[in-house]
N, C-alpha and C positions, 0 to 999 in steps of 0.2 A: 488601581484600574490602568494606570499608564504602563505598567510593566508588561500587560498583556496585549498592548496596542498592536504591536508588530504581528503577534501571532494570530489575532483576531482578524487583522488585515489579510493576512495569508490564507486563512480559511475562506474569507470573503472572495479572495482572488480565485481559489480553487473552484468554489461554486459558480462564479462568473464564467470561468473558462468552461466548465461542464454545460452551463446553459447555453453557451454559444456553440459548443461542440456538437450539441443535439438539436439546434435550431434547424428547422427544415431548410435544406439547400436544394436547389433545382438539379434534377439528375440523380438524386439519392432516393433510394427506395427504404422506407421506414418498415422493417420486417417485424420486429418485436421490441417489447420492454422485457427485462429480466431482473430476478433478484438472486443474490448469492449468499451463501452461509459457508464460510471457509475457515478451518483452523489454519493459523499462520505461524510458522517457525521463524524466529528473528534470531540470527547468529550474533552472539556477543563474544567477539574476538579478543577483548581486553579484560581477562581475568587474571593474567600474570604480567607483572611489570618487567622492565628491561633487565632486572637483577634476577629475575626467575621467582620473585616472591609473589604470593597471592595478593591480588588487589582487593583491599577490604572495601565492602559495600558493592562490589560488582558481582551480579548474580549469574547463574547459568543461564544459557540461551533460553528465553521463554517461549512458550506455545500459547498464542492468544486466539480467541474467537473474533472473526471479522465478519461484518455484514455489509452488503452493497446493493446498489441499484444501478442499472444501465440501460442502454439502448443499442439495438442492432441495425446499422445502417448499411444497407447493400450498395456496393459501388458498381459490381458487375456480377456475372453469374456465379463466380467462385471468390470474389473479392468483397470484404466488408470491413467497417470500422465498428468497434464495440466500446465506445466511451463508457466509463463507470466510475462512480463515487463509492468508496467503501471507508469504514471506520472501525477503530478499535481502542481500547483503553490499555494503558501500561504505565507503570512507575518508573520513573527515571532519576538517577542521581548525577548531579554535576560535581565531580570529584574535586576536592579543594587542592590536593597535592598534584593533580594531573590535569592538563587541558583536554578533558574527556568527559563525556556524559555516557553513562551506561544503564542498562536495565539494573534494578535494584530489589532487594528484599528490605521492606520498611524496617524490620527489626535490627538491621545492621547499618543500613545506608546513612541515617541521620547523624551518626557519630563522625563520619568523615566527609559528608557532602551536603549540599542543598538538594533536596528532593521534592518531586512534585508528581502528582498523578496527571497524566496527560491524555487528552483526546486526540488521536491521530485521524486526520481526514486526508485521504488519498484520492487523487484524480489520475486515473490511467486511461490511455487512448491507444489501445493496441490495433494494428491492421492484421486481419486473419485471412488466410487462403484456405478454402475448403478443398480437401483432397478428392480426387475421383474415386477413391476406395473408402468404404465399400460400395458396391454397386447397388445400392438400395435407397429408395426415396425417404426411408424412415430413419436412417442413420446418417450422421454427418461428423466427420473427423477433420479437424482444422488446426493448422499451425500458424504461428505468426510472431510478431513482436511490436513494440512501441516505446512509448515513454510515459513515466508516471511521475507525479509530484506528490510527495508525501510530507505533510505539515504536521508536526507534533506540537499541540497547543496546551500549555499548562493550564489546568482547570482547578487545581486544588493544592496549596502549599501543605507540606506534611511535617509534623513535629516541629512547627514554628520556624522552619527553614524558609529561604528566599527561592521560591520556584522560578523566579524570573531567569536565573542563571540557566536553567534547563531549557527554556524557550529561546534564549539568546544563543545558546550553542547550536541548536537545530536550524535556526532560521539563517544562519550564517553560510549559506550555500549548500548546506548538507541535506538537501531534500530532492535531488534529482536522481532518478532511477531509470535507466533503460530496463526493458522487461521482455520476457519470452514467455509465449503461451502455448499450451496444448489443450484443446477442448474436444470433447465428445458429447453429442446430443443425440437423443431419441425422440422422434415425434409420437406423441401419445394420440393426438387427434387433429382436428383442423385448427384448434386454438392453443393447444399447450405442447411444449417439449420440455423434457427433463434431461438434465445431463450433469456433466462433471468436467473438472478442469485442473490443470496445474499451471500456476503463474510464478515466475522466478523474476525478483527485483534485484537489480545489481546496482550497488552503491558506488557509482562512478566518481562521486565527488571525493572519494578517498584518494583519487590520483593527485589532487591538489590541496585537499583540506585536512588530511590526516597529520595530526600534530604529535601523536604518540606512537610507540612501536606496536602496531597492531595489523593483522592481516588486511590485505586489500578488500576482502570480502566481509570484513567487520560490518555488522548491520545489514548484511544481505537478507532477503525475505523470500520465503516459499510459501504460497498459498495453495491449498489443495481442498476441494470440497465439491459441493453440489450447486446446481444452478437450475431454476424454474423459469420458463419463458412464456409470456403470453404473446401469441401471433396476432398481428393485425390482419383484419379482413383484407383480401386481395383487392386492388383497385379494379373498378369496373371497366 
């Protein structure tokens, strides 16, 4: 149990930050609650070592399904915050030959690494600006950016290996992601909107925490999918 303490604390911190971020604040307009379902591509940039040899146990860049829930807090007519928590599952391998943790295939990873199935808990808080185009009350196009904290929490050791090495690698500062957002929403009626979006998460921590020869965008993430909003009744 001790080896997961830091990771569990990180998840609790993310939940706490989310609850604080959506706590009613004077001057903010609670516009909606929303849920998301988005396939997410995770770039694995460490599949070949410095000598050009394939890295055993390192898988191709995975595509994972993520699910989230968030709130829409209006700051002004065209400005809003959209804090969101989203989650996904992924197997990671802490390579013994390298100071690196990578997406893995269970069939090959255990030979050269300690591997674990992880639950990733992400807190993202983007600011969005609604464009004046299109000139329709039913359509909204928004651009923006913000900051995300993505915590990968080992939940299951695989093939008798020590999954704590996986959690230790990620919690060592490797969870900070600036993000860029593009959203499109269509109002169905007075209570619901449906839409889609693209969210790009940039692993800025690679500027100071990258210990192997891998691209700066190693572990970048791109989420793209659908969103359903429930609109709160307008204040009287």
